[in-house]
C-alpha positions in Angstrom: -8.9 -35.3 -7.5 -9.5 -34.6 -3.9 -10.0 -31.1 -3.0 -7.9 -31.1 0.2 -4.5 -32.5 1.1 -3.8 -35.5 3.6 -2.6 -35.3 6.9 0.8 -36.9 5.5 1.0 -33.7 3.1 0.1 -31.4 5.6 2.7 -32.3 8.2 5.2 -32.2 5.5 4.5 -28.5 5.0 5.7 -26.0 7.1 3.5 -23.4 8.9 4.8 -20.2 6.7 4.8 -21.7 3.2 1.6 -23.9 3.7 -1.2 -23.2 1.2 -4.9 -23.5 1.3 -6.0 -25.1 4.6 -8.8 -27.4 4.6 -10.5 -28.9 7.6 -10.9 -32.2 9.2 -12.3 -33.8 5.8 -8.9 -34.8 5.4 -9.2 -38.4 5.4 -12.7 -38.6 3.7 -11.8 -36.5 0.6 -8.7 -38.5 -0.3 -8.6 -39.4 -4.0 -10.0 -42.8 -3.3 -13.4 -41.7 -1.8 -13.5 -39.1 -4.8 -14.1 -42.4 -6.9 -16.8 -43.5 -4.3 -18.6 -40.4 -4.0 -18.6 -39.6 -7.7 -19.3 -43.2 -8.6 -22.5 -43.4 -6.1 -24.0 -40.3 -7.7 -24.0 -41.5 -11.1 -26.6 -43.6 -12.6 -25.9 -47.1 -14.7 -26.7 -45.0 -17.9 -23.3 -43.4 -17.5 -25.1 -39.9 -18.0 -25.0 -36.7 -16.0 -28.1 -35.5 -14.4 -28.9 -32.0 -14.7 -29.9 -32.3 -10.7 -26.7 -33.9 -9.4 -24.8 -32.0 -6.7 -21.7 -33.2 -5.2 -21.6 -31.8 -1.7 -18.6 -30.7 -0.2 -18.4 -33.5 2.7 -18.7 -32.0 6.2 -17.2 -33.3 9.5 -17.2 -36.8 9.8 -18.9 -36.0 13.3 -22.3 -35.0 11.4 -22.5 -38.8 9.5 -25.3 -39.7 12.1 -24.5 -43.2 13.7 -21.1 -43.5 12.1 -19.2 -44.6 15.1 -22.1 -46.3 16.8 -23.1 -50.0 16.3 -25.4 -50.8 13.4 -29.0 -50.6 14.7 -31.9 -52.9 13.4 -34.9 -52.5 13.4 -37.5 -55.4 13.1 -41.1 -54.6 12.9 -44.3 -56.8 13.3 -44.9 -59.3 10.3 -48.5 -58.8 8.7 -50.5 -62.0 8.3 -52.6 -61.6 4.9 -56.1 -61.3 4.5 -57.9 -64.4 6.3 -54.6 -66.0 7.3 -54.8 -68.3 10.3 -51.2 -68.2 11.2 -51.1 -67.0 14.9 -48.4 -66.3 17.4 -45.4 -67.0 15.0 -43.0 -65.3 17.0 -41.3 -64.6 13.9 -39.9 -61.1 15.0 -38.0 -63.0 18.1 -36.7 -65.4 15.8 -34.9 -63.2 13.4 -33.6 -61.2 16.4 -32.0 -64.1 17.8 -30.9 -65.1 14.5 -28.9 -61.6 13.6 -27.5 -61.5 17.6 -26.1 -64.8 16.7 -24.6 -64.1 13.5 -23.2 -60.7 15.1 -21.6 -63.0 17.7 -20.1 -65.5 15.4 -18.7 -62.9 12.7 -17.7 -60.0 15.3 -20.1 -57.4 14.1 -21.4 -54.6 15.8 -24.9 -54.7 15.4 -27.7 -54.0 17.7 -31.1 -55.6 17.1 -34.5 -54.3 18.4 -38.2 -55.3 18.0 -40.9 -52.9 18.1 -43.9 -54.3 18.9 -46.1 -51.2 19.3 -45.5 -50.2 15.9 -48.0 -51.9 13.3 -46.8 -53.2 10.2 -45.9 -50.6 7.8 -48.0 -49.9 4.7 -45.3 -49.5 2.4 -41.0 -48.7 2.5 -41.8 -44.9 2.9 -43.5 -45.6 6.0 -40.7 -48.3 7.1 -38.2 -45.5 6.1 -39.9 -42.7 8.5 -40.0 -45.1 11.2 -36.6 -46.0 10.9 -35.6 -42.3 10.7 -37.7 -41.7 13.8 -36.1 -44.4 16.0 -32.6 -43.5 14.6 -32.2 -47.1 12.8 -30.1 -48.2 10.2 -32.0 -51.0 8.7 -35.7 -51.9 8.6 -37.1 -55.8 8.5 -40.7 -56.6 8.3 -42.5 -58.7 6.2 -46.1 -60.5 5.1 -47.1 -63.7 6.4 -48.4 -66.1 4.1 -50.2 -69.8 4.7 -50.0 -72.7 2.9 -47.6 -71.4 0.5 -46.2 -74.4 -1.4 -44.9 -77.1 1.5 -45.5 -74.9 4.5 -46.8 -72.0 5.7 -43.9 -69.1 4.4 -42.8 -65.2 5.1 -42.1 -62.7 2.4 -39.3 -60.6 3.9 -39.0 -56.9 3.4 -36.2 -54.5 4.3 -35.6 -50.7 3.6 -32.1 -48.7 4.6 -32.5 -45.4 6.2 -29.7 -43.6 4.4 -28.0 -41.4 6.4 -24.5 -41.1 4.3 -25.9 -39.1 1.3 -24.5 -42.4 -1.4 -26.4 -44.0 -4.1 -26.7 -47.7 -2.2 -29.7 -50.1 -2.5 -32.6 -48.6 -0.4 -35.4 -51.4 -0.3 -36.1 -54.8 -1.2 -38.1 -58.1 -0.8 -38.0 -61.7 -1.6 -40.2 -62.8 -4.5 -42.5 -65.3 -4.4 -40.0 -68.4 -5.6 -37.8 -67.3 -2.7 -39.8 -67.1 0.1 -38.5 -68.3 3.6 -40.7 -71.1 5.0 -41.3 -70.5 8.8 -39.6 -73.9 9.4 -36.2 -72.5 7.4 -36.6 -69.2 9.4 -37.0 -71.0 13.0 -33.6 -72.9 12.2 -31.8 -69.6 11.9 -31.8 -69.1 7.9 -32.6 -65.3 6.6 -32.8 -64.4 3.3 -29.4 -64.2 1.8 -30.0 -60.6 0.2 -30.7 -59.3 3.5 -27.4 -61.0 4.9 -25.7 -59.0 2.0 -27.6 -55.6 3.0 -26.3 -56.0 6.5 -22.6 -56.7 5.5 -22.8 -53.9 2.7 -24.0 -50.9 5.4 -21.2 -52.2 7.8 -18.5 -52.1 5.4 -19.8 -48.8 4.2 -19.8 -47.5 7.9 -16.0 -48.6 8.5 -15.2 -47.1 4.9 -16.4 -43.8 5.7 -14.4 -43.6 9.4 -11.2 -44.9 7.4 -11.4 -48.5 8.9 -10.4 -49.9 5.7 -9.3 -53.4 6.8 -12.3 -53.9 8.8 -14.6 -52.6 5.6 -12.8 -55.0 3.6 -13.9 -58.1 6.0 -17.2 -56.8 5.5 -17.1 -56.4 1.6 -15.5 -59.9 1.4 -18.4 -61.3 3.3 -20.6 -59.7 1.0 -18.5 -60.9 -2.1 -19.1 -64.6 -0.7 -22.8 -64.7 -0.8 -23.7 -65.9 -4.3 -26.3 -65.4 -7.0 -26.1 -62.0 -6.9 -26.6 -60.1 -10.4 -23.8 -57.4 -10.1 -20.6 -56.9 -8.1 -19.8 -53.8 -10.0 -20.3 -51.4 -7.2 -18.8 -53.8 -4.6 -15.7 -54.3 -6.3 -15.1 -50.8 -6.6 -15.2 -50.3 -3.2 -12.9 -53.2 -2.3 -10.5 -51.6 -4.8 -10.8 -48.0 -3.1 -10.1 -49.3 0.1 -6.9 -51.6 -1.3 -6.1 -48.0 -2.7 -6.2 -46.2 0.5 -3.9 -49.2 1.9 -1.4 -48.5 -0.9 -2.0 -52.3 -1.7 -2.3 -51.1 -5.3 -2.1 -54.6 -6.8 -5.1 -55.9 -5.2 -6.8 -52.9 -5.9 -6.0 -53.2 -9.7 -7.5 -56.9 -9.6 -10.9 -55.8 -8.7 -10.8 -52.8 -11.3 -9.8 -55.4 -14.0 -12.9 -57.5 -12.6 -15.2 -54.6 -12.9 -13.8 -53.9 -16.7 -14.1 -57.8 -17.2 -18.0 -57.8 -16.2 -18.6 -54.4 -17.6 -16.2 -53.5 -20.2 -17.4 -50.3 -21.0 -17.5 -49.1 -17.3 -16.2 -45.5 -17.1 -15.7 -45.8 -13.4 -13.6 -48.8 -14.0 -10.8 -46.7 -15.9 -11.5 -43.6 -13.7 -10.3 -45.5 -10.6 -7.0 -47.1 -12.6 -6.4 -43.5 -13.6 -6.2 -42.4 -9.6 -4.4 -45.5 -9.4 -1.7 -44.9 -11.3 -1.6 -41.1 -10.4 -0.8 -42.0 -6.6 2.0 -44.1 -7.7 3.4 -41.4 -9.7 2.4 -43.0 -12.9 1.5 -40.2 -14.8 1.3 -41.3 -18.3 -0.5 -44.3 -17.5 -2.8 -42.1 -15.3 -3.8 -39.9 -18.3 -4.1 -43.0 -20.5 -6.9 -44.1 -17.9 -8.6 -40.8 -17.6 -8.7 -40.6 -21.7 -10.2 -43.9 -21.9 -12.8 -42.7 -19.1 -13.5 -39.7 -21.0 -13.9 -41.9 -24.3 -16.7 -43.6 -22.8 -18.3 -41.3 -21.1 -18.2 -37.4 -22.9 -19.5 -36.0 -19.5 -17.2 -37.7 -17.2 -16.5 -34.4 -15.1 -14.2 -35.7 -12.5 -12.2 -37.6 -15.2 -11.8 -34.1 -16.4 -10.7 -32.5 -13.2 -8.3 -35.3 -12.5 -6.4 -34.9 -15.9 -6.2 -31.4 -15.5 -4.7 -31.9 -12.0 -2.0 -34.2 -14.0 -1.5 -31.5 -16.6 -1.1 -28.8 -13.6 1.8 -30.8 -12.4 3.4 -31.3 -15.6 3.4 -27.4 -15.9 1.0 -27.7 -18.9 -1.7 -24.8 -17.7 -3.0 -24.3 -21.0 -4.3 -27.8 -21.2 -5.2 -28.1 -17.4 -7.3 -25.3 -17.7 -9.0 -26.4 -20.8 -10.0 -29.5 -18.9 -11.0 -27.6 -15.8 -13.2 -25.5 -17.9 -15.0 -28.9 -19.4 -15.5 -30.2 -15.9 -17.3 -27.2 -14.8 -19.5 -27.2 -18.1 -20.5 -30.9 -17.2 -20.9 -30.3 -13.7 -21.3 -26.6 -12.8 -22.5 -27.1 -9.4 -19.5 -28.8 -8.2 -17.6 -26.8 -5.8 -14.5 -28.9 -6.0 -13.7 -27.8 -9.6 -14.2 -24.3 -9.0 -11.8 -24.7 -6.2 -8.9 -26.5 -8.6 -9.2 -24.2 -11.2 -9.0 -21.3 -8.6 -5.8 -23.2 -7.5 -4.5 -23.1 -11.1 -5.0 -19.2 -11.5 -3.6 -18.6 -8.3 -0.3 -20.4 -9.2 -0.5 -18.6 -12.5 -0.9 -15.2 -11.0 -4.3 -14.8 -12.3 -5.5 -13.5 -8.8 -9.0 -11.9 -10.2 -9.9 -15.0 -11.8 -8.6 -17.0 -9.0 -10.9 -15.0 -6.4 -13.9 -15.1 -8.7 -13.8 -18.9 -8.5 -13.4 -19.0 -4.8 -16.4 -16.6 -4.8 -18.2 -19.2 -6.5 -17.3 -21.8 -3.9 -18.9 -19.5 -1.4 -22.0 -18.9 -3.5 -22.6 -22.7 -3.7 -21.8 -23.8 -0.2 -22.6 -20.3 1.7 -22.7 -22.3 5.2 -19.7 -24.3 4.7 -16.5 -23.5 6.9 -14.2 -25.3 4.5 -15.3 -22.6 1.7 -14.4 -19.6 3.7 -11.2 -21.2 5.0 -10.2 -21.7 1.5 -10.9 -18.0 0.3 -9.5 -17.0 3.6 -5.9 -19.0 3.2 -6.2 -16.9 -0.5 -6.4 -13.6 0.8 -3.6 -14.4 3.2 -1.5 -15.5 0.8 -1.7 -12.5 -1.8 -1.4 -10.3 1.4 -4.8 -9.0 1.9 -4.8 -9.5 5.9 -7.9 -8.0 6.7 -9.8 -9.7 4.1 -8.0 -12.9 5.1 -8.8 -12.6 8.9 -12.6 -12.0 8.1 -13.0 -15.2 6.4 -11.0 -17.2 8.9 -12.8 -15.9 11.5 -16.2 -16.6 9.7 -14.8 -20.6 9.3 -14.7 -20.3 13.1 -17.7 -19.1 13.4 -19.5 -21.5 11.5 -17.8 -24.7 13.1 -15.7 -23.9 16.2 -15.0 -27.4 16.7 -12.5 -27.9 13.6 -8.8 -27.8 14.1 -7.9 -26.9 10.9 -9.5 -23.5 10.8 -7.8 -22.5 13.8 -4.5 -23.7 12.5 -5.2 -21.5 9.3 -5.8 -18.4 11.1 -2.7 -19.0 13.1 -0.6 -19.0 10.1 -2.1 -15.6 9.2 -1.3 -14.2 12.9 2.2 -15.8 12.0 2.8 -14.1 8.9 1.7 -10.8 10.4 4.6 -11.8 13.5 1.7 -11.5 16.1 3.0 -14.7 17.6 0.9 -14.6 20.8 -2.5 -14.7 18.7 -0.9 -17.5 16.4 0.0 -19.5 19.8 -3.6 -19.0 21.0 -5.1 -20.5 17.7 -2.6 -23.2 17.6 -3.4 -24.3 20.8 -7.1 -24.5 20.4 -6.3 -26.6 17.3 -4.1 -28.9 19.5 -7.0 -29.0 21.9 -9.4 -29.8 19.2 -7.1 -32.3 17.2 -4.4 -33.8 19.7 -3.3 -36.4 17.4 -2.7 -34.4 14.6 1.0 -33.9 14.6 1.1 -31.1 12.0 -0.1 -28.8 14.8 3.0 -29.7 17.0 5.3 -29.3 14.2 3.8 -25.8 13.7 3.6 -24.7 17.1 7.3 -25.4 17.3 7.9 -22.7 14.2 5.8 -20.6 16.1 7.4 -20.8 19.5 11.2 -20.7 17.6 10.1 -17.2 16.5 8.9 -16.2 19.7 12.7 -17.0 20.7 11.2 -20.0 23.4 13.8 -22.7 22.0 13.4 -25.3 24.5 9.4 -25.4 24.3 10.2 -25.4 20.2 12.5 -28.0 20.4 10.1 -30.1 22.6 7.5 -30.0 20.0 9.8 -30.8 17.3 11.3 -33.7 19.2 7.7 -35.1 19.9 6.6 -35.0 16.3 9.6 -36.8 15.3 9.0 -39.6 17.9 5.7 -40.3 16.8 6.5 -39.6 12.9 10.3 -40.6 12.8 10.0 -40.8 8.9 8.8 -37.1 8.5 11.7 -35.4 6.5 10.3 -31.8 7.5 10.2 -32.1 10.8 13.9 -32.7 10.8 14.2 -29.7 8.2 12.5 -27.8 11.0 14.8 -28.7 13.9 17.6 -27.9 12.1 16.6 -24.4 11.5 16.2 -24.3 15.0 19.5 -25.8 15.8 21.0 -23.2 13.3 19.7 -20.2 15.1 21.1 -21.7 18.3 24.8 -22.0 16.8 24.5 -25.2 16.8 25.6 -26.1 13.2 27.1 -29.8 13.5 23.5 -30.5 15.1 21.7 -28.5 12.4 23.6 -30.2 9.6 23.0 -33.6 10.9 19.0 -33.0 10.3 19.6 -31.5 7.2 21.3 -34.8 6.1 18.7 -36.5 7.8 15.9 -34.7 6.1 17.3 -35.3 2.8 18.1 -38.9 3.2 14.3 -39.7 4.1 12.9 -37.4 1.2 15.9 -36.7 -1.7 13.0 -34.2 -3.1 13.0 -31.9 0.2 14.1 -28.9 -1.7 13.4 -27.0 1.6 16.6 -29.3 3.3 18.8 -28.4 0.7 18.5 -24.8 0.7 18.4 -24.4 4.6 22.0 -26.7 4.3 23.2 -24.5 1.2 22.4 -21.5 3.8 24.4 -23.3 6.5 27.2 -24.0 4.3 27.2 -20.6 2.8 27.9 -19.4 6.7 30.6 -21.7 7.0 32.5 -20.1 4.0 31.8 -23.7 2.3 30.5 -21.7 -0.8 31.0 -24.4 -3.4 29.1 -27.2 -1.1 26.2 -24.2 -0.7 25.9 -23.5 -4.6 25.8 -27.4 -5.1 22.9 -27.6 -2.7 21.2 -24.4 -4.0 21.3 -25.8 -7.3 19.8 -28.5 -6.2 16.9 -26.7 -4.1 16.3 -25.2 -7.5 16.1 -27.9 -9.6 13.2 -29.4 -7.5 11.4 -26.2 -6.8 11.7 -23.8 -9.9 9.0 -21.6 -8.7 10.4 -20.3 -5.1 11.8 -16.7 -5.5 13.7 -17.2 -2.1 15.8 -19.6 -3.8 17.0 -17.5 -6.5 17.4 -14.7 -4.3 19.9 -16.7 -2.0 21.5 -18.1 -4.9 21.9 -14.8 -6.2 23.5 -13.4 -3.2 25.9 -15.8 -3.2 27.0 -14.9 -6.6 27.1 -11.5 -5.6 29.1 -12.4 -2.7 31.9 -14.1 -4.8 31.8 -11.5 -7.9 29.9 -13.4 -10.2 27.7 -10.9 -11.5 26.3 -12.1 -14.6 24.9 -15.1 -12.8 23.6 -13.1 -9.8 21.8 -10.8 -12.3 20.0 -13.7 -13.7 19.1 -15.3 -10.3 17.4 -11.8 -9.4 15.7 -11.7 -12.8 14.4 -15.0 -12.5 13.5 -14.2 -8.7 11.1 -10.9 -9.7 9.7 -12.6 -12.3 8.3 -15.2 -9.5 7.6 -12.6 -7.2 7.1 -9.1 -8.8 5.6 -7.6 -5.5 8.7 -8.0 -3.2 10.6 -4.9 -2.7 13.7 -6.9 -1.2 14.5 -8.7 -4.8 14.6 -5.2 -6.7 16.9 -3.9 -3.8 19.3 -6.9 -4.5 18.9 -6.4 -8.3 20.2 -3.0 -7.9 23.0 -3.7 -5.8 24.1 -6.0 -8.7 23.5 -3.3 -11.1 25.5 -0.9 -8.9 28.5 -3.5 -9.0 28.3 -3.7 -12.6 28.8 0.1 -13.1 25.0 0.3 -14.5 24.1 3.3 -12.1 20.9 4.1 -14.2 19.7 0.5 -14.0 20.1 0.4 -10.4 18.2 3.7 -9.7 15.5 2.0 -11.4 15.4 -1.1 -9.1 16.0 0.8 -5.8 12.8 3.1 -6.9 10.8 0.0 -7.5 11.8 -1.4 -4.5 10.9 2.2 -2.7 7.5 2.0 -4.7 6.6 -1.4 -3.0 7.5 -0.5 0.1 7.9 3.6 1.0 9.6 3.0 4.1 12.7 1.0 2.6 15.5 3.6 3.9 18.0 1.1 2.4 16.8 1.6 -0.8 16.9 5.2 -0.4 20.2 5.1 0.7 21.5 3.0 -2.1 19.3 5.3 -4.7 21.2 8.3 -3.5 24.6 6.3 -4.1 23.5 5.6 -7.5 22.2 9.3 -8.4 25.6 10.6 -6.8 27.7 7.7 -9.4 25.3 9.0 -12.2 26.1 12.5 -11.5 23.2 13.8 -10.1 23.8 15.2 -6.9 20.9 17.0 -6.2 18.8 13.9 -6.2 21.4 12.1 -4.4 21.0 14.6 -1.8 17.1 14.4 -1.5 17.4 10.6 -0.9 20.3 11.1 1.8 18.1 13.4 3.4 15.2 11.5 3.5 16.7 8.8 5.1 18.5 11.1 8.0 14.9 12.4 8.4 13.4 8.9 8.9 16.3 7.5 10.8 18.4 10.4 12.6 20.3 8.0 14.9 21.8 6.3 11.8 25.8 7.3 11.2 25.8 5.5 8.2 23.6 7.9 6.8 25.2 11.2 7.8 28.7 9.3 6.6 27.2 8.9 2.7 26.0 12.6 2.9 29.5 13.7 3.8 31.2 12.1 1.2 28.5 13.4 -1.2 29.3 16.8 -0.1 33.0 16.3 0.1 32.9 15.4 -3.4 31.0 18.5 -4.7 33.7 20.5 -2.9 32.0 21.6 0.2 34.7 20.3 2.7 33.2 22.0 5.8 30.0 20.8 5.4 30.9 17.5 4.7 33.3 17.6 8.2 30.0 18.6 10.0 28.4 15.4 8.4 31.3 13.1 9.2 31.4 14.6 12.9 28.0 13.5 13.2 28.5 10.0 11.9 31.4 9.7 14.4 29.4 11.0 17.2 26.6 8.3 16.8 29.1 5.5 15.5 32.4 6.3 17.2 33.9 2.5 16.2 33.4 2.8 12.6 37.3 3.2 11.1 35.7 4.3 7.7 34.3 7.1 9.3 37.5 8.4 10.8 39.3 7.7 7.6 36.9 9.7 5.4 37.3 12.6 8.0 40.9 12.6 8.1 41.0 12.9 4.2 38.6 16.3 4.7 41.3 17.4 7.4 44.3 16.8 4.6 42.2 18.8 2.0 41.6 21.6 4.6 45.6 21.4 5.2 44.7 20.5 8.8 47.5 17.7 8.5 47.8 16.9 12.3 44.0 16.1 12.6 44.4 14.0 9.6 47.3 12.2 10.8 45.3 11.4 14.1 41.9 10.1 12.3 44.3 7.9 10.3 46.0 6.5 13.1 42.4 6.1 15.1 41.2 4.3 11.7 44.1 1.8 11.8 43.6 1.1 15.3 40.2 0.1 14.9 40.5 -2.1 11.6 44.5 -2.8 11.3 43.7 -5.0 8.3 43.1 -2.2 5.9 46.1 -1.1 3.6 44.6 2.3 2.5 44.7 3.4 5.9 48.5 2.7 6.3 49.0 4.2 2.8 46.9 7.4 3.6 49.0 7.9 7.1 52.4 7.1 5.4 51.5 10.0 3.1 51.0 12.5 5.8 54.4 10.7 7.3 56.1 11.7 4.0 54.9 15.1 3.8 56.6 15.7 7.6 59.6 14.1 5.9 59.6 11.3 8.3 60.6 8.7 5.9 61.5 5.8 7.9 58.0 5.7 9.6 56.3 6.4 6.2 58.3 3.5 4.7 57.2 1.1 7.8 53.3 2.5 6.9 54.1 1.8 3.1 55.2 -1.7 4.2 52.8 -2.6 5.9 50.2 -2.0 3.5 51.8 -3.5 1.0 52.4 -6.7 3.5 48.2 -6.6 3.6 47.7 -6.1 -0.1 50.6 -7.1 -2.1 48.6 -5.5 -5.4 48.0 -2.1 -3.8 49.3 -0.2 -6.9 49.1 3.2 -5.1 51.6 1.8 -2.2 54.3 0.3 -4.2 54.3 4.1 -5.9 54.2 5.4 -2.5 56.8 3.6 -1.2 58.9 3.3 -4.6 59.1 7.5 -4.1 60.4 7.1 -0.5 63.2 5.0 -1.7 63.9 7.3 -5.1 64.2 10.3 -2.4 66.9 7.8 -0.3 68.5 7.3 -3.5 68.0 3.5 -3.2 67.3 3.2 -6.8 67.3 -0.4 -6.8 64.7 -0.9 -4.6 62.7 2.0 -6.4 63.0 0.5 -9.6 61.6 -2.6 -8.0 58.4 -1.2 -6.6 57.6 1.0 -9.6 58.0 -2.3 -11.9 55.6 -4.0 -9.4 53.0 -1.2 -9.9 53.4 -1.1 -14.0 52.8 -5.2 -13.6 49.5 -4.3 -11.5 48.3 -1.9 -13.7 50.2 -1.6 -16.9 47.9 1.4 -18.3 48.5 4.0 -15.5 51.2 6.4 -16.7 52.8 6.9 -13.6 55.1 4.2 -12.9 56.7 5.0 -16.4 57.7 8.5 -15.6 59.1 7.4 -12.5 61.0 4.6 -14.0 62.4 6.9 -16.5 63.5 9.4 -14.0 65.1 6.6 -12.1 66.9 5.4 -15.3 68.0 8.9 -16.4 69.5 9.1 -12.8 71.2 6.2 -13.5 72.4 7.5 -17.1 70.8 4.7 -18.7 69.4 7.1 -21.6 68.1 4.4 -23.7 65.7 2.8 -21.1 65.0 6.6 -19.9 63.7 7.5 -23.0 61.8 3.9 -23.7 60.1 4.9 -20.3 59.1 8.7 -21.0 57.8 7.5 -24.3 55.5 5.3 -22.9 54.5 7.6 -20.3 53.4 10.3 -22.5 51.4 7.9 -24.7 49.4 6.8 -21.8 49.2 10.0 -20.2 47.0 11.3 -22.9 44.0 9.3 -21.7 44.5 10.3 -17.8 43.3 13.5 -16.4 45.1 15.1 -13.5 45.3 18.6 -12.2 48.7 19.1 -13.2 48.5 17.3 -16.2 49.9 20.0 -18.7 52.8 20.9 -16.4 53.8 17.3 -15.8 53.5 16.6 -19.7 55.5 19.6 -20.3 58.4 18.7 -17.8 58.6 14.9 -19.2 58.8 16.2 -22.7 61.6 18.4 -21.9 63.7 15.5 -20.5 63.1 13.4 -23.4 64.2 16.1 -25.6 67.3 16.4 -23.6 67.9 12.9 -23.5 67.5 12.7 -27.5 69.9 15.4 -28.0 
């Protein structure tokens, strides 16, 4: 397969996630051209030459004369010894014949006669003359007298090969096919020369991707009779049809090659490429198998088969085939590139780097190779090395857009957006018709918050390529940033409609639906994105966060485990898994995860903070305090950090120290209700009830939907014996949280103190239904039944209390147990 992706593929890739950027050889190195480059480098015996070297093609502009007229040079004809033919003006006759031929068939040819040049002695001399005068074809010949019935000429030609492809280079008419002077003067020319003109014009059109025009010339070649073999011509024609995605016609020509030559491995190789391009991977493998069966040294067949096995996640078999391809052709850079990509995909970075180094060893002056290694360094986070290689690519070839595009991606990833913009603008200047570059610039503008410019770029790309799924996806992200959710959703829907396999669009639509709290739809899209792309750690991470937010902790843990498998160097993934382990009450596992996150990113202060909390839960207050101190030292303006440490100090019996931290937290963030609530609890501990009451009141002002705040203030009011006000707070708490166990207990105690036994009994029964294993409501209902002289129910409730209370700890546990036991005995007696 080709080293480089097509522009169509490039345009489908967004900038941050693009893989290796490859240069202006996109069109040349499509897999159809791979067929030709290989076939033309092989001899007819299907043996691999030890001297063969398949170079990475260079920029089209380096192919001499590729975009100009086909230049034909006519040199003088040489009369044979003692020949009396004089002044035939044969050169002018041939020139007129070719010019007329060009006009009749719309050929872009230029014909020139050189009269001050002697007739060449041999083909090499003719070729040298052609090179010096920048010709594509040189025609000359010998004149004969009284040959057969008329004087005749032996036409000779030589192709000045400028394309590094193995095409017929020279020839002449044999004695039986001499053209008489009379025939030549009538405008007839040797058919073989006609063939070679059409053939060369076809090749020129092919190599500048004008496949329709190339087919016109190749078909004219095909119409010329009495040629011994059409194999090479048919393979080129098949390749043209393949490039035009007209596979049925292409198959016919490949079948014709097989019919002419049943053991032609090249034709089976071509069928394999056709099948692969149509997604018929099993058929492609069978065709490559046949090619290899006919030629055990068919390196490109091993390479292409390896590519398919790689797509099928059969990396082991793919690696064997890449190794075999390199064994057959150890100087082919393409094979090292493909094997390096396989190593990189399997996170075997050292082996990947060895292969990319080999590319540069084989092609030390090729910008493509430096671009490849630079993008590899970029993808594994070695930014300085990446920049060195991408700078070198630009230095070697400063006129290729793709190198600037690759370097722009690096700057983008490093959030150096001004440098990224400079490079992408340079790329666009060099290749203004390459729509992927405008798409990438739109992504840069989006990150620079230049939304109007970003939208303009995306709209321009969509206008040119209205079926480009990925541009709609990118524009949807921009609309999402602008809170234009309906427009974003429309673009995501459009992207998915255009390409149902666009995993990125499903992912972004899932994020939008999650933001709109449509969790079922979000989960459905996350699942689809992961099904389409099982190797993106971000997909698993986002689905894991969704599971975490909906308390599906086991599923969340699975997703973060999978994400870490795919991206073991991502601190954020370990951090998120640590949060899951905290939620699952596994503080030791959480500590390990937060420690891993900190090892990867020593500045991950949130991981330090949560590790401190995990240490706190684990009972290691010294290490918890150490982590909190680090966070405060690093970020002394974070109220949350002081708050966390205050909670710790309060838990270890240092309320005054906790109070200082809560004061600092409130000073830094005076609108956080939890800060006031926790300080209020410390005031209550210090028996500063009024200050506690004030803080609880402030917390309610800031967050009137939190039931716990009302319960705590109600307890202060109850302590002050302001029962009606306390009752209002308990009512508010229960209204906000109908399953608040403590609120029912507290309100029931108020009703009990007011001798409203019926309402008190209701509240305690409700508390029992919420937490049937807690002893307190049983003790309270026992007291009510005792007050109501219902001894039977009172005894039953006290017995349940005593049974459950054994498993609970309380500062007054022994006293309470003793009191209930005394009451129980009295009731029994």
